[in-house]
C-alpha positions as a printed NumPy array, in Angstrom:
array([[114.61 ,  83.697,  94.586],
       [115.986,  87.256,  92.737],
       [119.028,  89.616,  94.056],
       [117.029,  92.245,  94.023],
       [114.346,  91.104,  95.96 ],
       [116.304,  89.793,  98.958],
       [117.638,  93.193,  99.282],
       [114.478,  94.953,  99.839],
       [114.194,  92.607, 102.4  ],
       [117.189,  92.895, 104.357],
       [115.978,  96.39 , 103.552],
       [113.105,  96.211, 105.517],
       [114.432,  93.883, 107.822],
       [116.264,  97.157, 109.07 ],
       [114.132,  98.957, 108.731],
       [112.297,  97.136, 111.279],
       [114.944,  97.35 , 113.772],
       [115.394, 101.469, 113.24 ],
       [118.256, 101.446, 110.851],
       [119.687, 104.519, 110.862],
       [120.401, 106.199, 106.784],
       [119.447, 103.068, 105.127],
       [121.174, 102.976, 101.957],
       [120.71 , 100.086,  98.727],
       [122.867, 100.251,  96.599],
       [123.088,  98.747,  92.706],
       [126.532,  97.586,  91.834],
       [125.546,  95.816,  88.861],
       [127.649,  95.608,  86.064],
       [130.628,  96.39 ,  87.58 ],
       [131.816,  94.686,  90.163],
       [131.604,  91.027,  90.634],
       [131.912,  91.523,  94.192],
       [128.332,  91.563,  94.631],
       [125.024,  92.832,  92.784],
       [124.017,  95.139,  95.444],
       [125.042,  97.241,  98.921],
       [123.231,  96.845, 101.537],
       [124.38 , 100.01 , 104.034],
       [122.878, 101.426, 106.976],
       [124.149, 102.7  , 110.632],
       [123.247, 101.247, 114.193],
       [123.694, 103.477, 116.725],
       [125.37 , 101.981, 119.654],
       [126.662,  97.994, 120.147],
       [123.612,  96.899, 121.357],
       [121.626,  97.447, 117.626],
       [124.061,  96.938, 115.555],
       [123.442,  93.59 , 117.357],
       [119.885,  93.441, 117.036],
       [120.225,  95.004, 113.246],
       [121.754,  91.344, 112.217],
       [120.267,  88.801, 114.156],
       [117.006,  90.31 , 112.567],
       [118.931,  90.619, 108.894],
       [119.664,  86.501, 110.031],
       [116.543,  85.535, 111.063],
       [113.823,  87.744, 108.764],
       [115.836,  85.663, 105.225],
       [116.173,  82.764, 107.008],
       [112.574,  82.94 , 106.983],
       [111.921,  84.463, 104.364],
       [114.012,  82.682, 101.768],
       [115.746,  79.181, 104.017],
       [119.252,  81.026, 102.851],
       [121.606,  82.028, 106.084],
       [125.091,  84.461, 105.234],
       [128.529,  82.443, 103.682],
       [130.066,  84.687, 106.183],
       [129.746,  87.469, 108.981],
       [132.596,  89.311, 109.305],
       [132.57 ,  92.288, 112.421],
       [131.719,  92.231, 115.79 ],
       [128.672,  94.339, 116.56 ],
       [131.475,  95.92 , 119.697],
       [133.729,  96.716, 117.09 ],
       [130.905,  98.971, 114.605],
       [131.085,  97.149, 111.851],
       [129.165,  94.082, 110.449],
       [129.345,  92.403, 107.156],
       [126.3  ,  89.748, 106.452],
       [127.444,  88.273, 102.907],
       [124.695,  86.926, 101.063],
       [127.021,  86.328,  97.811],
       [125.033,  89.205,  95.509],
       [123.421,  90.705,  98.466],
       [126.069,  91.975, 101.429],
       [125.14 ,  93.893, 104.035],
       [127.227,  97.111, 106.086],
       [125.982,  97.54 , 109.945],
       [128.033, 100.924, 111.018],
       [128.057, 102.847, 113.713],
       [127.844, 106.163, 112.853],
       [131.923, 106.786, 113.133],
       [133.065, 103.911, 111.446],
       [130.199, 104.735, 108.393],
       [131.546, 108.448, 108.587],
       [135.593, 106.514, 108.544],
       [134.9  , 104.345, 105.751],
       [132.968, 106.052, 103.772],
       [130.709, 103.635, 101.212],
       [129.235, 105.957,  99.57 ],
       [131.686, 108.128,  98.783],
       [133.803, 105.175,  97.055],
       [130.632, 103.532,  95.248],
       [129.626, 107.113,  94.659],
       [129.278, 105.017,  91.032],
       [126.284, 102.699,  91.798],
       [122.986, 103.603,  91.164],
       [121.112, 104.6  ,  94.54 ],
       [117.82 , 102.315,  94.195],
       [116.729, 103.601,  98.336],
       [117.68 , 106.331, 100.4  ],
       [115.879, 105.292, 103.78 ],
       [117.008, 108.553, 106.452]])
């Protein structure tokens, strides 16, 4: 399985649950953290949980893979799912503005941006 295929499937999974402002960033070759970030926004705690669950189920079904770790809680407005080469950041609106990962990783190549 290619990391880019995994990242694209994650984008489809969050898109299916109506995530907003979806970004797929290519971090290669500048970082050892991951090859790709998927960043998206959920409009409520409930949607953040649904987005994370849909990613988990979709990737498990399609690739037989679970995240290495999961951080955060849907009630905190931020969740992270770590798939090794791909890291998924699911934010509430205010948390996304606060952490501003797009600015921090501005040198990354934007492969996909869905508003």
